[in-house]
C-alpha positions as CSV (number, residue, x, y, z in Angstrom):
1,M,-13.1,-68.5,33.5
2,T,-10.3,-71.1,33.8
3,Q,-9.0,-71.6,30.6
4,S,-9.0,-75.6,29.9
5,P,-7.0,-76.4,26.8
6,S,-8.4,-78.3,24.3
7,S,-6.2,-81.0,22.6
8,A,-8.0,-80.5,19.3
9,R,-8.0,-77.0,19.3
10,F,-4.4,-77.0,20.3
11,R,-3.7,-79.2,17.3
12,S,-5.6,-77.0,15.0
13,D,-3.7,-73.7,16.3
14,I,-0.5,-75.3,15.9
15,N,-1.0,-76.6,12.6
16,G,-2.4,-73.3,11.5
17,L,0.8,-71.6,13.0
18,R,3.1,-74.1,11.1
19,A,1.2,-73.4,7.9
20,W,1.9,-69.8,8.3
21,A,5.4,-70.2,9.2
22,V,6.2,-72.6,6.4
23,V,4.5,-70.4,3.8
24,A,6.7,-67.5,5.2
25,V,9.7,-69.4,5.0
26,V,9.2,-70.9,1.5
27,C,8.1,-67.8,-0.1
28,Y,11.0,-65.9,1.5
29,H,13.4,-68.2,0.1
30,F,11.9,-68.2,-3.3
31,G,12.1,-64.6,-3.4
32,V,8.2,-63.9,-3.5
33,P,7.7,-60.2,-3.0
34,G,6.4,-58.9,0.4
35,F,7.9,-61.7,2.2
36,E,11.3,-60.2,2.8
37,G,11.1,-61.2,6.5
38,G,9.9,-64.6,6.0
39,F,12.6,-66.0,7.9
40,I,10.6,-65.4,10.9
41,G,8.9,-68.5,10.3
42,V,11.8,-70.2,11.9
43,D,11.2,-68.7,15.2
44,V,7.7,-69.6,15.1
45,F,8.6,-73.1,14.6
46,F,10.9,-72.7,17.7
47,V,8.0,-71.7,19.7
48,I,5.9,-74.3,18.9
49,S,8.6,-76.9,19.3
50,G,9.1,-75.7,22.7
51,F,5.7,-75.9,23.6
52,L,5.0,-79.5,22.4
53,M,8.1,-80.9,23.7
54,T,7.7,-79.2,27.3
55,G,4.1,-80.7,27.2
56,L,5.3,-84.1,26.6
57,V,7.9,-84.0,29.3
58,I,5.7,-82.7,32.0
59,K,2.9,-84.7,31.3
60,G,5.1,-87.7,31.5
61,L,6.7,-86.5,34.9
62,E,3.2,-85.9,36.4
63,L,2.1,-89.5,35.5
64,N,5.5,-90.9,36.6
65,S,5.7,-92.7,33.2
66,F,8.5,-90.5,31.3
67,S,11.5,-92.0,29.8
68,V,14.5,-90.2,28.4
69,F,15.3,-92.9,25.9
70,S,11.7,-92.9,24.6
71,F,11.4,-89.5,24.3
72,Y,14.6,-89.3,22.1
73,V,13.4,-92.2,20.3
74,A,10.0,-90.7,19.6
75,R,11.9,-87.3,18.4
76,A,14.1,-89.5,16.1
77,R,10.8,-91.2,14.5
78,R,9.4,-88.0,13.7
79,I,12.3,-86.2,12.3
80,V,15.0,-88.7,10.9
81,P,13.3,-90.8,8.1
82,A,12.5,-87.8,6.0
83,L,16.0,-86.3,6.6
84,I,17.6,-89.4,5.7
85,L,15.7,-89.5,2.5
86,L,16.4,-86.0,1.6
87,C,20.1,-86.7,2.1
88,A,20.1,-89.9,0.1
89,V,18.2,-88.1,-2.7
90,L,20.6,-85.4,-2.8
91,L,23.8,-87.7,-2.8
92,V,22.3,-89.7,-5.7
93,F,21.2,-86.5,-7.5
94,G,25.0,-85.2,-6.7
95,W,26.7,-88.3,-8.5
96,F,24.9,-87.2,-11.8
97,L,24.6,-83.5,-11.8
98,L,26.9,-81.9,-9.1
99,L,30.6,-81.2,-10.0
100,P,33.3,-82.3,-7.6
101,P,33.5,-79.3,-5.2
102,D,29.8,-79.0,-5.1
103,F,29.6,-82.7,-4.4
104,K,31.9,-82.6,-1.9
105,L,30.4,-79.7,-0.2
106,V,26.8,-81.8,-0.3
107,S,28.5,-84.7,1.3
108,A,30.3,-83.0,4.2
109,H,26.8,-80.9,5.0
110,T,25.1,-84.4,4.9
111,I,27.2,-85.7,7.6
112,Y,26.8,-82.7,9.8
113,A,23.0,-82.6,9.1
114,L,22.6,-86.6,10.0
115,T,24.4,-85.8,13.3
116,F,22.5,-82.6,14.0
117,L,25.7,-80.4,14.2
118,S,24.9,-78.5,10.9
119,N,24.2,-75.3,12.8
120,V,27.9,-75.4,14.2
121,K,29.4,-76.2,10.8
122,F,27.4,-73.2,9.2
123,W,28.3,-71.1,11.9
124,Q,32.0,-72.0,11.3
125,E,31.6,-71.4,7.6
126,A,29.9,-67.9,7.9
127,G,32.3,-65.2,7.1
128,Y,34.1,-63.4,4.5
129,F,35.3,-66.4,2.6
130,D,32.1,-68.2,3.1
131,V,30.7,-70.1,0.2
132,A,27.2,-68.4,-1.2
133,S,24.2,-69.8,0.8
134,H,22.7,-70.9,-2.3
135,D,25.4,-73.4,-2.8
136,K,24.5,-75.1,0.4
137,W,21.7,-77.9,-0.4
138,L,21.4,-78.5,3.3
139,L,21.7,-75.0,5.0
140,H,18.3,-75.3,6.4
141,T,18.9,-78.3,8.5
142,W,20.6,-75.7,10.8
143,S,17.3,-75.4,12.6
144,L,16.7,-79.0,12.9
145,S,20.0,-79.2,14.4
146,V,19.2,-76.4,17.1
147,E,15.9,-78.2,17.8
148,W,17.6,-81.5,18.2
149,Q,20.2,-80.0,20.7
150,F,17.4,-78.6,22.6
151,Y,15.6,-82.0,22.8
152,L,18.7,-83.5,24.2
153,I,19.0,-80.9,27.1
154,L,15.3,-80.0,27.9
155,P,14.2,-83.2,29.4
156,L,17.3,-83.5,31.5
157,L,16.9,-80.2,33.0
158,L,13.2,-80.7,33.7
159,I,13.7,-84.1,35.3
160,A,16.5,-82.6,37.6
161,V,14.2,-79.9,38.8
162,W,11.3,-82.4,39.2
163,R,13.3,-84.3,41.3
164,L,14.2,-81.4,43.6
165,H,10.7,-79.6,43.6
166,P,8.0,-81.9,42.0
167,G,5.2,-79.6,40.5
168,R,4.6,-77.0,37.6
169,I,5.6,-74.1,39.9
170,A,9.3,-75.0,40.1
171,Q,9.4,-75.9,36.4
172,T,7.5,-72.6,35.6
173,W,10.4,-70.6,37.6
174,V,13.3,-72.6,35.8
175,V,11.8,-72.2,32.4
176,G,11.4,-68.5,33.1
177,V,14.9,-68.0,34.2
178,G,16.1,-70.0,31.1
179,V,14.0,-67.6,28.8
180,A,15.6,-64.6,30.5
181,L,19.2,-65.9,30.5
182,S,19.1,-67.0,27.0
183,L,17.3,-63.9,25.7
184,A,20.0,-61.6,27.4
185,L,22.6,-63.5,25.5
186,S,20.9,-63.5,22.2
187,V,20.5,-59.4,22.7
188,F,24.2,-59.2,23.8
189,V,25.6,-61.5,21.4
190,T,23.6,-60.6,18.3
191,P,25.3,-57.2,17.7
192,E,28.8,-58.4,18.3
193,H,28.8,-61.7,16.7
194,P,25.5,-62.0,14.6
195,S,26.5,-65.2,13.1
196,A,26.9,-67.1,16.2
197,A,23.7,-65.5,17.6
198,F,21.9,-66.6,14.5
199,Y,23.0,-70.2,14.3
200,M,23.9,-71.3,18.1
201,L,21.5,-73.0,20.6
202,H,22.4,-70.8,23.5
203,T,21.0,-67.7,21.8
204,R,18.0,-69.4,20.3
205,A,16.8,-71.5,23.4
206,W,14.9,-68.7,24.7
207,E,12.5,-68.9,21.7
208,M,11.7,-72.6,22.5
209,L,11.6,-72.1,26.3
210,C,8.9,-69.4,25.6
211,G,6.8,-72.2,24.1
212,G,7.4,-74.1,27.2
213,L,6.4,-71.4,29.3
214,V,3.1,-71.1,27.4
215,F,2.5,-74.8,28.2
216,L,3.3,-74.2,32.0
217,L,0.7,-71.4,32.0
218,T,-2.1,-72.6,30.2
219,N,-3.7,-74.4,33.4
220,D,-3.5,-71.2,35.4
221,L,-4.3,-68.2,33.5
222,K,-7.9,-67.0,33.6
223,L,-8.9,-65.7,30.2
224,S,-12.5,-64.9,29.1
225,I,-13.7,-66.4,25.6
226,R,-13.5,-62.6,24.4
227,L,-10.0,-61.7,25.9
228,R,-8.7,-65.2,24.2
229,H,-10.1,-64.1,20.6
230,V,-8.6,-60.5,21.1
231,L,-5.1,-62.4,21.9
232,G,-5.2,-64.8,19.4
233,W,-6.2,-62.5,16.4
234,A,-3.6,-60.1,17.8
235,G,-0.8,-62.8,17.8
236,L,-1.7,-63.5,14.1
237,L,-1.6,-60.1,13.0
238,L,1.7,-59.6,14.8
239,I,3.2,-62.6,13.0
240,T,1.9,-61.2,9.6
241,L,3.3,-57.5,10.6
242,A,6.7,-59.2,11.3
243,V,7.0,-60.7,8.0
244,F,6.7,-57.5,6.3
245,L,8.3,-55.3,8.8
246,F,11.9,-57.3,9.0
247,S,14.1,-58.0,5.9
248,T,17.7,-59.6,5.4
249,E,19.1,-56.2,6.5
250,T,17.9,-57.0,10.0
251,T,20.3,-58.0,12.4
252,W,18.8,-61.3,13.8
253,P,17.7,-62.6,16.1
254,G,18.4,-60.3,19.1
255,W,15.5,-58.1,20.7
256,R,13.6,-58.0,17.4
257,A,12.8,-61.8,17.5
258,I,10.7,-60.8,20.6
259,L,7.8,-59.8,18.2
260,P,7.5,-63.0,16.3
261,V,8.0,-65.2,19.5
262,S,5.7,-63.3,21.7
263,A,3.0,-63.3,18.9
264,T,3.3,-67.1,18.5
265,M,3.0,-67.1,22.2
266,L,-0.2,-65.2,22.2
267,V,-1.9,-67.5,19.5
268,L,-1.0,-70.4,21.8
269,L,-2.3,-68.9,25.0
270,A,-5.6,-67.9,23.2
271,N,-6.2,-71.3,21.9
272,I,-9.2,-70.3,19.8
273,N,-9.1,-72.4,16.8
274,S,-9.7,-69.3,14.5
275,L,-10.7,-69.1,11.0
276,W,-7.3,-68.9,9.8
277,T,-5.7,-71.6,12.1
278,G,-8.7,-74.0,11.5
279,S,-9.2,-73.6,7.8
280,F,-8.7,-76.6,5.4
281,I,-5.6,-75.0,3.7
282,S,-4.0,-74.1,7.0
283,Q,-4.4,-77.7,8.5
284,W,-3.2,-79.2,5.0
285,L,-0.1,-76.9,5.0
286,G,0.5,-77.4,9.0
287,T,0.7,-81.3,8.6
288,R,2.9,-81.1,5.9
289,S,5.0,-78.4,7.2
290,Y,8.0,-80.6,8.0
291,S,8.4,-82.2,4.6
292,L,7.6,-78.7,2.7
293,Y,10.5,-77.2,4.8
294,L,12.9,-80.1,4.2
295,W,12.2,-80.2,0.5
296,H,11.7,-76.5,-0.4
297,W,15.3,-75.4,0.1
298,P,17.0,-77.8,-2.1
299,V,14.4,-76.7,-5.0
300,V,15.7,-73.1,-4.3
301,V,19.2,-74.2,-4.4
302,G,18.7,-75.9,-7.7
303,L,17.0,-73.0,-9.5
304,A,20.2,-70.9,-8.4
305,Y,22.7,-73.7,-9.4
306,W,21.2,-73.5,-13.1
307,D,20.4,-69.8,-12.9
308,F,16.6,-70.1,-13.1
309,K,15.8,-67.8,-10.1
310,Q,15.0,-64.8,-12.3
311,S,12.3,-66.8,-14.1
312,T,8.8,-66.1,-12.7
313,F,7.4,-69.1,-14.6
314,V,10.1,-71.2,-13.2
315,I,9.5,-70.2,-9.6
316,T,5.9,-70.5,-9.9
317,F,6.3,-74.2,-11.1
318,S,8.9,-74.7,-8.4
319,L,6.6,-73.8,-5.7
320,L,4.0,-76.2,-7.0
321,F,6.4,-78.9,-7.2
322,T,7.5,-78.0,-3.7
323,A,3.9,-78.6,-2.5
324,F,3.9,-81.7,-4.6
325,I,7.0,-83.3,-3.1
326,G,6.1,-82.2,0.4
327,H,2.6,-83.8,0.2
328,Y,4.0,-87.1,-0.8
329,S,6.8,-86.9,1.3
330,Y,4.2,-86.5,4.3
331,L,2.2,-89.5,3.1
332,W,4.9,-92.0,2.1
333,I,7.8,-91.2,4.3
334,E,6.5,-89.4,7.4
335,V,3.3,-91.0,7.9
336,N,4.2,-94.6,6.8
337,S,7.6,-94.5,8.7
338,R,6.0,-93.2,11.9
339,Q,3.3,-96.0,11.8
340,W,5.7,-98.7,11.1
341,L,8.2,-97.7,13.8
342,N,5.5,-97.1,16.3
343,G,4.8,-100.8,16.1
344,K,8.4,-101.7,17.2
345,S,10.1,-101.3,20.6
346,N,12.2,-98.5,21.0
347,V,15.3,-100.4,21.0
348,V,14.2,-102.0,17.5
349,A,13.3,-98.5,16.2
350,G,16.6,-96.9,17.6
351,V,18.5,-99.7,15.7
352,V,16.6,-99.3,12.4
353,L,17.2,-95.6,12.3
354,F,20.7,-95.9,13.1
355,T,21.4,-98.7,10.6
356,F,19.9,-96.2,7.9
357,F,21.9,-93.4,9.1
358,V,25.2,-95.4,8.7
359,F,23.9,-96.5,5.4
360,I,24.0,-92.8,4.1
361,A,26.9,-91.7,6.3
362,I,29.4,-94.0,5.1
363,P,29.1,-93.1,1.3
364,A,28.7,-89.5,2.4
365,T,32.3,-89.7,4.0
366,M,33.6,-91.5,1.1
367,I,32.7,-88.8,-1.3
368,W,34.1,-86.0,1.0
369,Q,37.4,-87.8,1.4
370,S,37.6,-88.2,-2.2
371,S,37.0,-84.5,-2.9
372,G,33.7,-85.0,-4.6
373,V,34.8,-87.7,-6.8
374,S,36.6,-86.6,-9.7
375,N,36.4,-87.7,-13.3
376,R,32.5,-87.8,-13.5
377,F,32.6,-85.1,-16.2
378,N,34.6,-83.6,-19.1
379,V,38.1,-82.9,-17.9
380,N,37.9,-79.4,-18.8
381,T,34.5,-79.0,-17.2
382,E,36.2,-80.2,-14.1
383,L,39.1,-78.0,-14.3
384,A,36.9,-74.9,-14.5
385,A,35.1,-76.0,-11.3
386,N,38.1,-76.9,-9.2
387,E,39.3,-73.2,-9.9
388,V,37.3,-72.3,-6.9
389,K,40.0,-73.9,-4.8
390,N,42.8,-72.3,-6.7
391,F,43.9,-69.4,-4.2
392,N,46.8,-68.9,-2.1
393,S,47.2,-71.8,0.1
394,R,48.3,-69.6,3.1
395,R,45.2,-67.1,2.6
396,N,43.7,-68.0,6.0
397,E,47.2,-67.8,7.9
398,C,48.1,-64.5,6.1
399,H,44.9,-62.5,5.6
400,P,43.1,-61.7,8.8
401,N,39.3,-60.7,9.4
402,T,40.0,-60.3,13.3
403,G,42.2,-58.4,15.4
404,I,44.8,-55.7,14.5
405,A,48.3,-56.7,13.8
406,S,49.1,-58.7,10.6
407,P,50.9,-61.9,10.7
408,T,53.4,-60.5,8.2
409,C,53.9,-63.4,5.7
410,V,56.7,-63.1,3.3
411,F,56.6,-64.9,-0.1
412,G,59.5,-65.7,-2.2
413,G,62.6,-65.0,-0.9
414,D,63.8,-63.8,2.8
415,A,64.9,-60.3,1.9
416,W,62.1,-57.7,2.0
417,K,61.8,-56.4,-1.6
418,V,58.2,-55.3,-1.7
419,I,55.4,-54.4,0.7
420,V,51.5,-55.3,-0.4
421,I,49.0,-53.5,1.5
422,G,45.4,-53.6,0.9
423,D,42.3,-55.7,1.2
424,S,41.6,-59.3,-0.2
425,H,42.3,-58.2,-3.7
426,A,45.7,-57.4,-2.6
427,A,46.0,-60.7,-1.2
428,A,44.6,-62.4,-4.1
429,L,47.4,-60.9,-6.3
430,I,50.5,-61.8,-4.3
431,G,51.1,-65.0,-6.6
432,G,51.4,-63.0,-9.6
433,L,53.9,-60.4,-7.9
434,V,56.1,-63.1,-6.7
435,A,56.2,-64.8,-10.0
436,S,57.2,-61.4,-11.5
437,S,60.5,-61.4,-9.3
438,P,63.6,-61.7,-11.4
439,S,65.6,-63.4,-8.7
440,N,64.9,-66.0,-5.9
441,D,65.8,-64.0,-2.9
442,A,63.2,-61.2,-3.4
443,G,60.7,-61.4,-0.7
444,V,57.0,-60.1,-0.9
445,V,55.5,-58.9,2.3
446,Q,51.8,-59.2,2.8
447,W,49.6,-56.8,5.1
448,T,46.2,-57.1,4.0
449,Y,43.0,-57.4,5.9
450,S,39.4,-58.6,4.7
451,S,37.2,-55.9,3.3
452,C,39.8,-53.2,4.5
453,P,40.9,-50.8,1.9
454,F,44.1,-49.3,3.0
455,V,43.2,-45.6,2.8
456,L,44.4,-43.4,5.8
457,T,41.7,-42.2,8.2
458,L,39.3,-44.6,6.7
459,K,36.6,-46.2,8.9
460,I,34.3,-49.1,8.8
461,T,30.3,-48.3,9.0
462,P,28.4,-50.0,12.0
463,D,26.4,-52.0,9.4
464,A,29.6,-53.2,7.7
465,V,31.4,-54.1,11.0
466,L,28.4,-56.3,11.8
467,K,28.4,-57.9,8.4
468,M,32.1,-58.6,9.0
469,G,31.4,-60.8,12.4
470,G,31.1,-57.9,15.1
471,I,33.6,-56.3,17.5
472,D,36.6,-58.7,16.5
473,Y,36.5,-57.1,12.9
474,R,39.3,-54.2,13.7
475,C,39.8,-52.7,10.0
476,D,40.5,-49.2,11.5
477,D,43.0,-50.2,14.0
478,F,44.7,-52.4,11.2
479,I,45.1,-49.2,9.0
480,L,46.7,-47.5,11.7
481,W,49.0,-50.4,12.5
482,T,50.0,-50.7,9.0
483,A,50.9,-47.1,8.7
484,D,53.1,-47.4,11.9
485,Q,54.8,-50.3,10.7
486,L,55.6,-48.7,7.2
487,S,57.2,-45.7,9.1
488,K,59.8,-48.1,10.6
489,L,60.8,-49.7,7.4
490,P,63.8,-48.7,5.2
491,L,62.9,-46.2,2.6
492,N,64.2,-48.2,-0.3
493,I,61.4,-50.7,0.0
494,P,58.4,-49.9,-2.4
495,I,54.8,-50.2,-1.5
496,V,52.0,-51.8,-3.8
497,I,48.6,-50.8,-2.9
498,V,45.6,-53.0,-4.0
499,N,42.2,-52.2,-3.0
500,R,38.5,-53.1,-4.0
501,Y,37.4,-49.6,-3.8
502,A,34.0,-50.1,-5.7
503,G,33.1,-52.6,-2.9
504,A,33.6,-50.2,-0.4
505,A,31.9,-47.5,-1.9
506,F,28.7,-49.6,-3.6
507,G,28.8,-52.8,-1.9
508,G,29.4,-56.2,-4.1
509,N,28.1,-56.3,-7.5
510,E,27.5,-59.9,-6.9
511,E,24.8,-58.7,-4.3
512,V,21.3,-57.7,-5.2
513,L,21.1,-54.2,-3.6
514,E,18.1,-51.8,-3.8
515,V,20.2,-49.0,-2.8
516,A,24.0,-48.6,-3.1
517,K,25.3,-48.3,0.3
518,P,28.9,-47.5,1.5
519,G,30.6,-49.9,4.1
520,V,33.2,-47.2,4.8
521,Y,33.3,-43.5,6.0
522,F,35.6,-40.7,6.8
523,S,33.7,-37.5,8.2
524,K,30.3,-38.9,8.6
525,V,28.3,-41.9,7.9
526,Y,26.4,-41.9,4.5
527,P,23.2,-44.1,4.3
528,S,23.6,-44.3,0.5
529,T,26.4,-43.5,-1.9
530,T,26.2,-40.2,-3.1
531,P,28.4,-38.0,-5.4
532,A,29.5,-36.1,-2.2
533,F,30.6,-39.3,-0.7
534,L,32.5,-40.5,-3.7
535,Q,34.2,-37.2,-3.9
536,E,35.3,-37.6,-0.5
537,F,36.3,-40.8,-0.7
538,A,38.3,-40.1,-3.9
539,Q,40.1,-37.2,-2.1
540,R,41.1,-39.4,0.6
541,I,42.3,-42.1,-1.8
542,T,44.6,-39.3,-3.2
543,Q,45.7,-37.9,-0.1
544,S,46.6,-41.2,1.5
545,A,48.8,-42.2,-1.5
546,C,50.6,-39.1,-1.6
547,Q,51.2,-39.0,2.2
548,L,53.3,-42.7,1.8
549,A,54.9,-41.2,-1.3
550,K,56.6,-38.5,0.4
551,T,59.1,-41.1,1.8
552,R,58.9,-44.1,-0.5
553,T,58.0,-45.2,-4.2
554,V,54.4,-46.2,-4.2
555,Y,52.3,-48.3,-6.8
556,M,48.6,-48.3,-7.0
557,V,46.8,-51.1,-8.9
558,R,43.8,-49.9,-10.9
559,P,40.8,-51.9,-9.5
560,I,40.5,-55.6,-10.5
561,P,37.3,-55.9,-12.7
562,E,34.6,-57.6,-10.8
563,M,32.4,-60.2,-12.6
564,G,29.4,-60.0,-10.5
565,F,29.0,-63.7,-10.5
566,N,30.8,-66.7,-9.2
567,V,33.2,-67.3,-12.4
568,P,34.2,-71.0,-11.7
569,K,30.8,-72.2,-10.8
570,T,28.9,-70.3,-13.7
571,L,31.4,-71.3,-16.3
572,S,31.7,-75.1,-15.2
573,R,27.8,-75.5,-15.0
574,R,27.4,-73.6,-18.5
575,M,30.0,-76.0,-19.9
576,M,28.1,-79.1,-18.5
577,L,25.2,-77.9,-20.8
578,G,27.6,-77.5,-23.7
579,M,27.9,-73.6,-23.6
580,N,31.7,-73.2,-23.5
581,A,32.0,-69.4,-24.3
582,D,34.3,-67.3,-22.2
583,L,32.5,-64.9,-19.4
584,F,33.0,-61.3,-19.5
585,I,31.7,-58.1,-18.3
586,T,31.7,-55.0,-20.6
587,M,34.2,-52.2,-20.1
588,D,31.3,-49.5,-19.7
589,D,30.2,-51.8,-16.6
590,Y,33.6,-51.9,-15.3
591,K,33.8,-47.9,-15.6
592,K,30.7,-47.3,-14.2
593,R,31.8,-48.8,-10.7
594,N,35.6,-47.7,-11.1
595,L,35.9,-44.4,-13.2
596,W,35.9,-42.3,-9.9
597,A,38.6,-44.2,-8.2
598,W,40.8,-44.3,-11.4
599,R,40.6,-40.3,-11.6
600,A,41.6,-40.5,-7.7
601,M,44.6,-42.4,-8.7
602,D,45.4,-40.1,-11.7
603,A,45.5,-37.4,-9.3
604,A,47.8,-39.3,-6.9
605,H,50.0,-39.7,-10.0
606,D,49.9,-36.2,-11.1
607,Q,50.3,-34.7,-7.7
608,C,53.1,-36.8,-6.1
609,G,54.4,-39.1,-8.5
610,V,52.6,-42.3,-7.5
611,K,53.1,-45.1,-10.1
612,I,49.9,-46.6,-11.5
613,L,49.9,-50.3,-12.7
614,D,46.8,-51.0,-15.0
615,P,45.6,-54.8,-14.8
616,T,42.9,-54.0,-17.6
617,A,45.6,-54.0,-20.2
618,Y,46.1,-57.9,-19.4
619,L,42.5,-58.9,-18.3
620,C,40.4,-56.8,-21.0
621,S,40.2,-56.3,-24.6
622,N,37.7,-55.3,-27.2
623,D,35.6,-53.1,-24.9
624,R,35.4,-56.7,-22.7
625,C,36.9,-57.6,-19.2
626,Y,37.3,-61.5,-19.3
627,G,36.4,-63.8,-16.5
628,S,37.8,-66.7,-18.2
629,K,40.3,-67.5,-20.8
630,N,40.0,-70.4,-23.3
631,G,37.6,-72.1,-20.9
632,R,39.8,-71.6,-17.8
633,P,38.5,-69.2,-15.0
634,L,40.6,-66.3,-14.2
635,Y,38.9,-65.9,-10.7
636,Y,38.4,-68.2,-7.7
637,D,34.9,-66.4,-6.7
638,D,33.2,-63.3,-8.4
639,D,36.2,-60.8,-7.9
640,H,39.4,-62.4,-6.6
641,L,41.8,-63.5,-9.3
642,S,42.8,-67.0,-8.7
643,E,46.4,-68.2,-8.8
644,F,46.1,-69.0,-12.6
645,G,44.4,-65.4,-13.1
646,N,47.1,-63.6,-11.1
647,K,49.8,-64.9,-13.2
648,L,48.5,-62.9,-16.1
649,L,49.7,-59.6,-14.4
650,S,53.3,-60.9,-13.7
651,P,54.4,-58.7,-16.7
652,M,52.8,-55.6,-15.2
653,F,54.3,-56.2,-11.7
654,A,58.0,-56.6,-13.4
655,E,58.0,-52.9,-13.2
656,V,58.0,-52.9,-9.3
657,F,61.5,-55.0,-9.3
658,K,63.0,-52.9,-11.8
659,A,62.7,-49.7,-9.6
660,P,66.1,-48.5,-8.0
């Protein structure tokens, strides 16, 4: 029989899909066990959006009544009011409860969210020095930006095609070609540039176009009732499978996103109004899915902000609170604003929405320009919070994470006296080394690379390369370049090697990892950190240092203690609550991650005279390694010393300038 889509059934199926999508996303972000792949809910939303928007445009063109301006205003009526309220609440909330760096970040992201460019902003921020996702109160608005950008382009494309070849056949071909091109881009770009593939429209458009393809095919496909039920239930099961099959370790979207996208297409094609999609709970969640999606993420960030994310009771309460606030956001904002705006002309509705946009954008801009408005909290609390910005002002210039060669930055004087090589821990210590120089003409040269320990023959695992941004990340080649440059230097210039060996061997201790997984390898890639891998890594550390020590003086800095938490943010937020004690980790925890590297350095000292510099003598005491001193953070994040903290090591580095 010819399928005659029922509007009521479609609404029911769409609400059911929205319900499943928002449940998956919310549970994933709250860390509910079993929902590790819940991020695929966004892909489901994209398909639904493409289905609905293509339907609106095509029906309007067929009736010769479509207006681009009316289409845009209708989308704004649907999306903007609740988004404006969310941004306004966060700005008011931030004035009283967010420290200046966090308040500045919220204000900047508010502007990008309201202009539907937040996906571009978060793509630009994604990288080695990116702030943690749980500090971005509006991170989830990236998907709204992608959808809005799609809304801007879709009607223009379909109108152009319609004028050339009216009818659905041409539209179907164009949408199908769009699916193929965007999917090909997604598959190609994801392995090489995963952040761009995740956030940008050109690699996500195919998911929405797939929804449009479903709409264009519904009148032509001849499906029996039995087949429709099979397809509908198969789609729901495949969506469920995707939630449990994928995880945060999955590179996304790429070809893997075909599973949830095609599963959603099956449910829409089937149009069966199943028990799942038609139930009261599904309909309740589906109609409120937009508000639930909008409000859930700030609640998640709030839990992380005040360190409640480990409390099962608080998480359960927060889930209920999300349902409560999502429900009333839907009733009071979505429904009422839509009804009121629908009673106004498109011009009036557009002016009203633009006025509210300006009303929020102006104070957000002022907050951003004033760096989050200082002097709202205790001066020591704000001093601790602002340590996140106390890093080398030339960091972005001098510490690359792409390409091969170093920019060769020189600090202090012009005469090259010391070469510092290593990863970001080396870059973070430059200030302390420069401060230890007894003369103004002593130049400290920086050759460092992000997440790239300087160990000869070291290679980066494919997974780590993806994490660092893809094909442009060339750590292996940078090590070869550095070794070549060292061979050309005068032999009287000493080398200081600083590396975060534990991060390369185990992963960051600020991350929650089920299994420690190395990001580097030598003879072969190890799927987990084994004793055999650590033994090989230690041997290569020793051999590498000794190779350099054949021709010049080599200093190795023992590993900098890693706190495992963002020190300025943790300390300042605790100080807001009256908890002023300095932060620390135990020496035992430090040794668990670093004792093997200590022994490798000791071997280099014993075998070839490499000199050892020990920062723990200045950063640790009484079996504790401190992250702060007298209420002042020593780190600008969880493991990199700040410009204040690295000065504590100046006495240690003084030895380097005493050498003949």
